[in-house]
KOLBAFI-104581 format. One record per residue (C-alpha): x, z negated, y negated. Coordinates in steps of 0.25 Angstrom, whole numbers, padded with zeros to 4 digits, always signed. Example, Ala and Ser with C-alpha at 12.3 -4.5 7.8 and 13.67 -1.06 7.14 Angstrom:
REM KOLBAFI-104581
+0049-0031+0018 +0055-0029+0004 
***
This chain:
REM KOLBAFI-104581
+0000+0000+0000 +0007+0005-0013 -0004+0001-0023 -0005-0014-0021 -0013-0021-0031 -0011-0035-0038 -0023-0041-0031 -0017-0037-0017 -0003-0043-0021 -0009-0056-0027 -0014-0060-0041 -0015-0073-0049 -0028-0078-0042 -0026-0092-0047 -0027-0088-0061 -0039-0079-0059 -0046-0090-0052 -0043-0100-0063 -0048-0091-0074 -0060-0088-0065 -0064-0102-0064 -0062-0104-0079 -0071-0092-0081 -0082-0098-0072 -0080-0112-0077 -0089-0113-0089 -0102-0106-0090 -0102-0105-0105 -0089-0097-0104 -0093-0087-0092 -0091-0072-0095 -0103-0066-0102 -0107-0058-0090 -0112-0071-0084 -0122-0073-0096 -0128-0059-0096 -0136-0060-0083 -0137-0068-0070 -0129-0063-0059 -0126-0072-0047 -0111-0068-0043 -0104-0063-0056 -0089-0063-0053 -0081-0070-0064 -0073-0060-0073 -0059-0065-0071 -0058-0063-0056 -0066-0050-0057 -0055-0045-0067 -0044-0051-0059 -0049-0044-0046 -0050-0030-0053 -0037-0031-0060 -0029-0036-0048 -0035-0025-0039 -0030-0014-0049 -0017-0019-0054 -0004-0017-0046 +0002-0028-0037 +0014-0030-0047 +0005-0033-0059 +0010-0045-0066 +0002-0057-0063 +0002-0063-0077 -0002-0049-0083 -0014-0049-0073 -0019-0063-0076 -0018-0059-0091 -0026-0046-0088 -0037-0056-0083 -0038-0062-0097 -0030-0074-0093 -0020-0074-0104 -0016-0083-0116 -0012-0079-0130 +0000-0087-0134 +0011-0088-0144 +0025-0091-0138 +0032-0102-0145 +0044-0111-0142 +0038-0121-0133 +0028-0113-0127 +0015-0104-0129 +0005-0107-0139 -0008-0102-0134 -0018-0095-0143 -0032-0100-0141 -0045-0102-0149 -0044-0098-0164 -0029-0095-0163 -0032-0084-0153 -0042-0078-0163 -0031-0078-0174 -0022-0068-0166 -0018-0055-0173 -0014-0041-0168 +0000-0037-0172 +0004-0024-0167 -0003-0025-0154 +0002-0040-0152 -0005-0053-0155 +0000-0063-0165 -0004-0075-0172 -0001-0077-0187 +0003-0092-0190 -0006-0098-0202 -0011-0111-0205 -0022-0111-0194 -0011-0107-0183 -0002-0117-0188 -0012-0128-0187 -0016-0123-0173 -0001-0123-0169 +0001-0138-0174 -0011-0142-0165 -0005-0135-0153 +0008-0143-0156 +0000-0156-0156 -0008-0152-0144 +0005-0150-0136 +0011-0163-0141 -0001-0170-0136 +0000-0163-0122 +0014-0167-0121 +0010-0181-0123 +0000-0180-0112 +0010-0174-0103 +0020-0185-0105 +0009-0195-0101 +0006-0187-0089 +0021-0186-0085 +0023-0201-0087 +0011-0204-0078 +0017-0199-0065 +0028-0190-0060 +0017-0181-0053 +0010-0178-0066 +0024-0176-0073 +0027-0165-0063 +0014-0159-0062 +0014-0144-0064 +0003-0145-0074 +0010-0156-0082 +0023-0148-0082 +0017-0135-0087 +0008-0142-0097 +0021-0149-0103 +0028-0135-0104 +0015-0130-0111 +0015-0142-0121 +0028-0140-0128 +0029-0140-0143 +0029-0126-0148 +0038-0119-0158 +0034-0119-0173 +0026-0107-0179 +0026-0103-0194 +0015-0099-0203 +0015-0084-0206 +0021-0080-0193 +0015-0072-0182 +0015-0077-0168 +0015-0067-0157 +0005-0069-0146 +0008-0067-0132 -0002-0066-0120 +0001-0074-0108 -0006-0077-0095 -0016-0088-0095 -0015-0098-0083 -0029-0103-0080 -0024-0108-0066 -0015-0118-0073 -0025-0122-0083 -0034-0126-0072 -0023-0134-0066 -0021-0141-0079 -0036-0144-0080 -0037-0150-0066 -0024-0158-0069 -0031-0165-0081 -0041-0170-0071 -0031-0177-0062 -0033-0192-0061 -0019-0195-0064 -0018-0187-0076 -0031-0194-0082 -0024-0207-0078 -0011-0203-0084 -0017-0200-0098 -0028-0210-0098 -0038-0210-0110 -0027-0210-0121 -0024-0196-0119 -0034-0185-0118 -0034-0170-0116 -0035-0162-0128 -0045-0150-0126 -0036-0138-0124 -0037-0123-0120 -0029-0124-0107 -0032-0109-0104 -0027-0104-0117 -0036-0092-0116 -0051-0088-0116 -0057-0085-0102 -0050-0073-0096 -0062-0064-0096 -0063-0066-0112 -0049-0062-0115 -0047-0049-0121 -0042-0038-0111 -0036-0025-0115 -0039-0014-0105 -0038+0001-0104 -0047+0010-0095 -0040+0010-0081 -0047+0022-0076 -0049+0014-0063 -0063+0012-0057 -0067-0001-0052 -0080-0003-0043 -0088-0015-0040 -0098-0012-0030 -0106-0025-0031 -0104-0027-0046 -0115-0039-0047 -0113-0045-0061 -0102-0036-0065 -0090-0045-0067 -0080-0035-0059 -0085-0022-0066 -0084-0030-0079 -0070-0034-0077 -0066-0020-0072 -0072-0014-0085 -0064-0023-0093 -0051-0020-0085 -0053-0005-0090 -0058+0001-0076 -0070+0010-0073 -0080+0002-0066 -0091+0005-0056 -0101-0007-0054 -0110-0006-0042 -0122-0016-0040 -0134-0016-0031 -0142-0026-0039 -0150-0021-0051 -0149-0034-0058 -0134-0034-0057 -0133-0019-0060 -0140-0021-0074 -0130-0033-0076 -0119-0023-0074 -0124-0014-0085 -0126-0025-0094 -0112-0031-0091 -0103-0019-0089 -0110-0007-0096 -0117-0011-0109 -0107-0021-0115 -0096-0010-0113 -0104+0001-0118 -0111-0005-0130 -0102-0017-0133 -0106-0027-0143 -0116-0018-0151 -0126-0019-0140 -0127-0034-0143 -0135-0032-0155 -0145-0022-0148 -0147-0033-0137 -0149-0043-0148 -0158-0035-0157 -0168-0031-0145 -0166-0045-0139 -0171-0052-0151 -0183-0043-0151 -0186-0047-0137 -0184-0062-0140 -0193-0061-0152 -0204-0055-0145 -0203-0065-0133 -0203-0076-0143 -0215-0071-0150 -0223-0070-0137 -0219-0082-0129 -0218-0093-0141 -0233-0096-0139 -0229-0102-0125 -0219-0112-0129 -0223-0124-0138 -0215-0125-0151 -0216-0134-0163 -0220-0146-0154 -0217-0160-0160 -0208-0169-0152 -0214-0177-0140 -0215-0192-0143 -0202-0196-0137 -0194-0186-0144 -0201-0189-0157 -0198-0203-0156 -0183-0200-0154 -0184-0191-0166 -0191-0202-0174 -0180-0212-0170 -0169-0202-0174 -0175-0200-0188 -0180-0214-0190 -0173-0214-0204 -0176-0200-0207 -0191-0199-0203 -0194-0187-0213 -0187-0178-0203 -0195-0182-0191 -0206-0171-0193 -0196-0160-0195 -0189-0163-0181 -0202-0167-0173 -0202-0154-0165 -0196-0149-0152 -0190-0136-0146 -0193-0134-0131 -0181-0129-0124 -0185-0128-0109 -0197-0132-0100 -0195-0139-0086 -0204-0137-0075 -0206-0144-0061 -0216-0140-0049 -0229-0147-0048 -0235-0149-0034 -0247-0156-0027 -0243-0168-0019 -0250-0166-0005 -0251-0181-0003 -0258-0186-0016 -0262-0172-0021 -0257-0175-0035 -0248-0165-0043 -0234-0169-0043 -0221-0163-0049 -0208-0158-0042 -0195-0161-0050 -0182-0162-0043 -0176-0171-0054 -0181-0179-0065 -0169-0176-0074 -0171-0168-0086 -0157-0169-0092 -0144-0176-0087 -0137-0173-0100 -0129-0186-0102 -0133-0188-0117 -0148-0185-0115 -0153-0187-0100 -0168-0184-0098 -0177-0186-0086 -0192-0184-0083 -0201-0193-0075 -0215-0191-0069 -0226-0201-0073 -0238-0201-0063 -0252-0207-0065 -0264-0207-0056 -0265-0205-0041 -0269-0195-0030 -0272-0181-0034 -0275-0185-0048 -0262-0191-0051 -0254-0186-0063 -0240-0186-0068 -0233-0182-0081 -0218-0180-0085 -0210-0189-0094 -0196-0186-0099 -0186-0196-0104 -0172-0199-0107 -0165-0204-0095 -0156-0216-0096 -0144-0219-0086 -0149-0208-0077 -0163-0214-0075 -0177-0213-0081 -0184-0224-0090 -0188-0232-0077 -0176-0229-0070 -0180-0216-0063 -0170-0208-0055 -0170-0195-0062 -0163-0188-0050 -0176-0190-0042 -0187-0179-0043 -0200-0176-0036 -0194-0165-0026 -0182-0165-0018 -0178-0154-0008 -0191-0147-0009 -0199-0160-0006 -0208-0166-0017 -0212-0180-0020 -0226-0183-0027 -0224-0191-0040 -0238-0198-0037 -0238-0202-0022 -0223-0200-0019 -0226-0192-0007 -0217-0181-0003 -0222-0166-0005 -0216-0158+0006 -0208-0146+0003 -0217-0136+0010 -0229-0141+0002 -0222-0139-0011 -0219-0125-0006 -0233-0122-0002 -0238-0127-0016 -0227-0118-0023 -0233-0106-0016 -0247-0110-0018 -0250-0112-0003 -0253-0127-0003 -0267-0133-0002 -0262-0142-0014 -0260-0129-0023 -0248-0123-0030 -0237-0130-0037 -0235-0128-0052 -0224-0128-0062 -0225-0140-0071 -0218-0142-0084 -0212-0156-0084 -0202-0156-0095 -0199-0149-0108 -0184-0148-0113 -0185-0149-0128 -0176-0150-0141 -0178-0156-0154 -0169-0158-0166 -0166-0170-0175 -0158-0172-0187 -0144-0177-0186 -0142-0190-0193 -0129-0195-0199 -0124-0210-0197 -0133-0215-0208 -0145-0209-0201 -0147-0198-0211 -0151-0184-0207 -0139-0174-0208 -0139-0161-0215 -0129-0150-0216 -0120-0152-0228 -0116-0137-0230 -0117-0123-0224 -0129-0114-0222 -0137-0126-0216 -0134-0136-0228 -0145-0146-0230 -0151-0143-0216 -0153-0155-0206 -0143-0156-0195 -0150-0158-0182 -0147-0161-0167 -0154-0156-0155 -0161-0165-0145 -0165-0161-0132 -0176-0168-0124 -0186-0167-0113 -0201-0170-0114 -0213-0168-0104 -0222-0156-0106 -0233-0158-0116 -0246-0150-0119 -0240-0140-0127 -0231-0136-0116 -0242-0135-0106 -0251-0127-0115 -0239-0117-0118 -0237-0115-0103 -0252-0113-0101 -0252-0103-0112 -0240-0095-0106 -0247-0095-0092 -0260-0090-0098 -0253-0079-0106 -0245-0075-0094 -0258-0073-0086 -0265-0066-0097 -0253-0056-0099 -0249-0055-0084 -0256-0041-0082 -0249-0036-0094 -0235-0040-0089 -0238-0035-0075 -0243-0021-0080 -0229-0020-0087 -0222-0024-0074 -0215-0036-0080 -0219-0047-0070 -0209-0048-0059 -0220-0049-0048 -0211-0044-0037 -0211-0053-0024 -0199-0062-0022 -0192-0055-0011 -0188-0060+0003 -0174-0066+0001 -0164-0078+0005 -0170-0087-0006 -0186-0087-0004 -0188-0101-0011 -0196-0094-0023 -0206-0089-0013 -0206-0102-0005 -0210-0109-0018 -0221-0098-0022 -0212-0088-0030 -0216-0075-0023 -0214-0066-0035 -0203-0066-0045 -0212-0069-0057 -0216-0082-0051 -0202-0088-0054 -0207-0090-0068 -0218-0099-0074 -0228-0093-0082 -0222-0095-0096 -0208-0091-0090 -0214-0078-0085 -0222-0075-0098 -0209-0076-0105 -0201-0067-0096 -0213-0057-0096 -0214-0057-0111 -0199-0054-0112 -0199-0043-0102 -0211-0037-0109 -0204-0038-0122 -0192-0031-0117 -0200-0020-0111 -0207-0018-0125 -0193-0018-0132 -0186-0008-0122 -0192+0005-0128 -0187+0001-0142 -0173-0003-0136 -0171+0010-0129 -0176+0018-0141 -0167+0011-0151 -0154+0010-0142 -0155+0021-0132 -0157+0021-0117 -0143+0015-0113 -0141+0005-0124 -0156+0001-0124 -0155-0001-0109 -0143-0010-0111 -0151-0019-0122 -0163-0019-0113 -0154-0024-0101 -0149-0036-0109 -0163-0040-0114 -0167-0040-0100 -0155-0049-0097 -0160-0058-0108 -0174-0059-0101 -0167-0061-0088 -0160-0073-0094 -0173-0079-0098 -0179-0076-0084 -0166-0083-0078 -0168-0096-0086 -0184-0096-0086 -0189-0097-0072 -0194-0107-0061 -0180-0105-0055 -0173-0112-0067 -0168-0126-0067 -0166-0137-0077 -0152-0142-0077 -0154-0156-0082 -0139-0158-0082 -0137-0147-0093 -0151-0147-0099 -0153-0132-0097 -0161-0123-0088 -0153-0117-0077 -0156-0102-0074 -0164-0097-0062 -0151-0094-0055 -0143-0107-0057 -0142-0106-0042 -0142-0092-0035 -0155-0094-0028 -0170-0096-0030 -0171-0111-0027 -0183-0118-0031 -0182-0126-0044 -0191-0138-0044 -0190-0139-0059 -0187-0127-0068 -0185-0124-0083 -0192-0114-0092 -0185-0109-0105 -0192-0107-0118 -0193-0093-0122 -0195-0094-0137 -0191-0103-0149 -0177-0110-0151 -0174-0110-0136 -0179-0096-0133 -0175-0092-0119 -0176-0077-0122 -0167-0079-0134 -0157-0086-0126 -0158-0075-0115 -0155-0065-0125 -0143-0073-0131 -0137-0074-0118 -0137-0059-0115 -0132-0056-0129 -0121-0066-0127 -0117-0060-0114 -0117-0046-0119 -0109-0050-0131 -0099-0057-0121 -0098-0045-0111 -0097-0035-0122 -0085-0043-0129 -0078-0043-0115 -0079-0028-0114 -0077-0024-0128 -0062-0021-0128 -0061-0020-0113 -0071-0009-0108 -0072+0005-0113 -0083+0013-0106 -0079+0025-0113 -0066+0025-0105 -0071+0017-0093 -0082+0021-0083 -0093+0011-0079 -0103+0014-0068 -0114+0004-0064 -0121+0007-0051 -0133+0000-0045 -0132+0002-0030 -0127-0003-0017 -0112-0005-0016 -0114+0001-0002 -0114+0015-0007 -0111+0018-0022 -0114+0033-0023 -0109+0035-0037 -0094+0032-0033 -0085+0043-0026 -0076+0040-0015 -0062+0035-0018 -0066+0034-0033 -0064+0019-0036 -0051+0012-0039 -0055-0002-0036 -0067-0009-0030 -0070-0024-0034 -0082-0032-0030 -0087-0046-0029 -0095-0044-0016 -0109-0050-0015 -0107-0065-0010 -0112-0063+0004 -0124-0073+0005 -0121-0081-0008 -0129-0073-0018 -0142-0065-0015 -0140-0056-0027 -0152-0047-0026 -0162-0059-0022 -0158-0067-0035 -0157-0055-0044 -0172-0051-0041 -0175-0062-0051 -0169-0054-0062 -0172-0040-0056 -0187-0042-0057 -0186-0043-0072 -0175-0033-0075 -0181-0022-0067 -0193-0023-0076 -0185-0020-0089 -0173-0012-0084 -0178-0003-0072 -0180+0009-0081 -0167+0007-0089 -0158+0007-0076 -0162+0019-0067 -0148+0018-0061 -0153+0004-0055 -0162+0004-0043 -0173-0005-0047 -0180-0009-0034 -0192-0019-0033 -0182-0030-0031 -0167-0030-0030 -0160-0023-0018 -0157-0033-0007 -0156-0024+0005 -0142-0018+0000 -0137-0031-0006 -0123-0035+0000 -0126-0049+0002 -0128-0058+0015 -0143-0059+0014 -0150-0066+0026 -0164-0064+0020 -0162-0049+0020 -0154-0047+0033 -0161-0057+0042 -0150-0068+0045 -0137-0073+0040 -0130-0065+0050 -0137-0052+0047 -0134-0055+0032 -0120-0056+0035 -0119-0043+0042 -0127-0036+0031 -0118-0041+0020 -0106-0037+0028 -0112-0023+0030 -0116-0021+0016 -0102-0026+0010 -0095-0017+0020 -0103-0005+0015 -0099-0009+0001 -0085-0011+0004 -0085+0003+0011 -0091+0009-0001 -0081+0003-0009 -0070+0008+0000 -0076+0022-0001 -0076+0022-0017 -0062+0016-0019 -0050+0024-0020 -0040+0024-0008 -0030+0016-0016 -0041+0007-0022 -0044-0008-0020 -0056-0016-0018 -0056-0031-0022 -0067-0041-0019 -0070-0054-0025 -0079-0063-0015 -0083-0077-0017 -0089-0084-0005 -0086-0097+0003 -0091-0092+0017 -0081-0087+0026 -0092-0078+0032 -0094-0071+0019 -0079-0068+0018 -0078-0063+0033 -0090-0054+0030 -0085-0048+0017 -0071-0046+0022 -0076-0040+0036 -0084-0030+0027 -0072-0026+0019 -0063-0023+0031 -0074-0015+0039 -0077-0007+0026 -0062-0002+0027 -0055-0011+0017 -0042-0018+0019 -0040-0032+0012 -0027-0032+0005 -0028-0045-0003 -0037-0058-0004 -0036-0069-0014 -0045-0081-0018 -0048-0084-0032 -0055-0096-0037 -0066-0090-0045 -0079-0098-0044 -0083-0110-0051 -0086-0121-0040 -0096-0127-0049 -0106-0115-0050 -0120-0118-0045 -0121-0106-0036 -0107-0109-0029 -0109-0123-0025 -0113-0125-0011 -0115-0110-0009 -0107-0099-0004 -0099-0095-0016 -0084-0100-0016 -0075-0104-0027 -0065-0094-0024 -0066-0079-0024 -0058-0071-0014 -0052-0058-0020 -0051-0047-0008 -0044-0034-0011 -0045-0022-0001 -0040-0008+0001 -0046+0003+0009 -0042+0002+0023 -0038+0015+0031 -0050+0018+0039 -0041+0023+0051 -0036+0008+0053 -0043+0000+0063 -0053-0010+0057 -0047-0024+0057 -0053-0036+0062 -0058-0046+0052 -0048-0057+0048 -0036-0050+0056 -0037-0037+0049 -0038-0040+0034 -0028-0030+0029 -0014-0034+0035 -0002-0040+0028 -0008-0054+0029 -0020-0050+0022 -0029-0056+0032 -0023-0070+0030 -0024-0068+0015 -0039-0065+0016 -0042-0077+0025 -0033-0086+0017 -0040-0082+0004 -0054-0083+0009 -0050-0097+0015 -0044-0101+0002 -0056-0097-0005 -0065-0105+0004 -0057-0117+0006 -0064-0126-0004 -0077-0125+0004 
***
């Protein structure tokens, strides 16, 4: 083999893994692709970029240059004593001088330099304390390197220009330093008298955010199972031509919105989305506002708190005696078969576990027998308990079995399911509003108890306020608004239905039939009446706007804007269903797919679709922010006038639009065996999307529901058993690998990134590779996933991704046995070792 690639010779996996964990570590700092639309297995950008670059670069590529190509690089000034890292506002002050970067020293830079010298001096003091504590700490590699990097710097002078050098970042060492600080002996050595100053240990922004200078390569990269688009996105940003193939229609539309439109229209499209998005929001607000109470005065308990706060400023009470509703919380109400009374099902009595403001709900009962009644009361918890010492962890349903709040008898799970489906002699269960999440504002007071006002600026003279969140039980206004929404939905049902807007499709047979078990046999039943009225109003409004958008912007640009507006509606659909969950630890509603399934939610949340806390306005803002972020990442890195991009909706088993031996490289993140049933989950969005987008995307196959027959996953519901599902997965993946072999050039490469903790999944995947005519030439584990993600814990996904690279095997060679024939030159041991290393933590 004369064309050996970097990935086959070995590349800095530890740096790629460390930066990937950083990319996934904070949800607020995730790449903008994640905020555009839900997809269940979106590969992080850093390992995607690494897999592509390492697979196309020659084996003698400098490792440091490769890491910098990933965006893992710092901008530094080299001075006597060490490197001064340019971060924050200093990095923003850099100037271009003849193709080089420089920093002019002025008073601002001088002050920053002096602070850096003081910071280094303090660190040297901490290091001296650690070294004196024990020989182990004195000789620890982290301390040794830290001391080297904390030496005083040589002086700088105002007026001079400091040359900027770009050097490789070291996230792996940064992780080591972060963990070192947590050691018990380190904490013991420092005690309370010395504290860690907050500092940027990385010295650069997240790698995917860093500027990349690329030129079109002329090479073509294929992803036959493109999913959420991370691999083709990074291939485009590296300057390659891209073919992104995807079977699922929802993912296919996501690909257009991620790859094509931001690169084609850039930041200018943002204003078009915003312009028509505001029209959508305004019309939805105008229609739906009648079904959300506004201008309501505070409930008695909150009015009392306001009175106490403004005891010395009573003139302001009337001005602030009003609430804003943020969310609604619902539980399920059933009939107890023992006493025949109505009783609520809550799996917890917590409303908020936030340390400064914990809240709970209690159920007060009255009467007996079938005429017994109950009501909800909210309260501020104290020491984790209710006002009479109630345990807030206890609810009235556990593991599917209820407990009557009146007679305390158990309500069997089968009976609850029958009531959910309307098959019980005791009638059908109901969704019941049990708490309202509200906000009020009150003036800030100074130390003398006087109302504070802004002393300067555009708000001079205005009262300074603070926001107070609280919970209250539902009142008559709330119940009247719900009843009005139900009446309006029924009165307009025929109109919505005639337009084909209502997702009346049957919930299909699949692996997770819990919705049907609990009475949801059609998709629209996943929403209560007011939620459904809001979604249908938004869909109808978008339908009305479409002709104007297409007329003013043209077919292609108009299609892009309509797609993003549908995504804004999808955001609302995601966070406004019976499948949502109130996260009492964070005080927020968790979207429908906080978990990758359709598990029953005993309590769920509803967002407000108008007013200050408008869900539809929030959905639009999320899409606008995501688009702006994606377009900024492609602004200087992608040129569709010089790069080809082709998005294909179809099976990876046969991609008819690609000629034999025409692709330079195949890179894919194969479907996760049985871990994610993509098509079953994506139907949730598909039944809405096809109603707006079907005629705009003739290149996409818009079947009644998504294509499950050809999806390459291990699907026992489709195939009849786990054994047959494994066989079908192996066959489908084998056909995808064979098709990839057909289209890739003879000197081309294929690299897979696979994340699964089951040995069975690995054996199935690699057997399919070998039988499809591929020879595995390298295999490396990269720690790529966050171990704290909800979908990963206790499931089949693993914390390590295995990179597997393959070459075409000569068909004349005999087909090797599984483990014994994985490519020669010790590759079989490398594959086994990498897989076992990746799975070791389990």
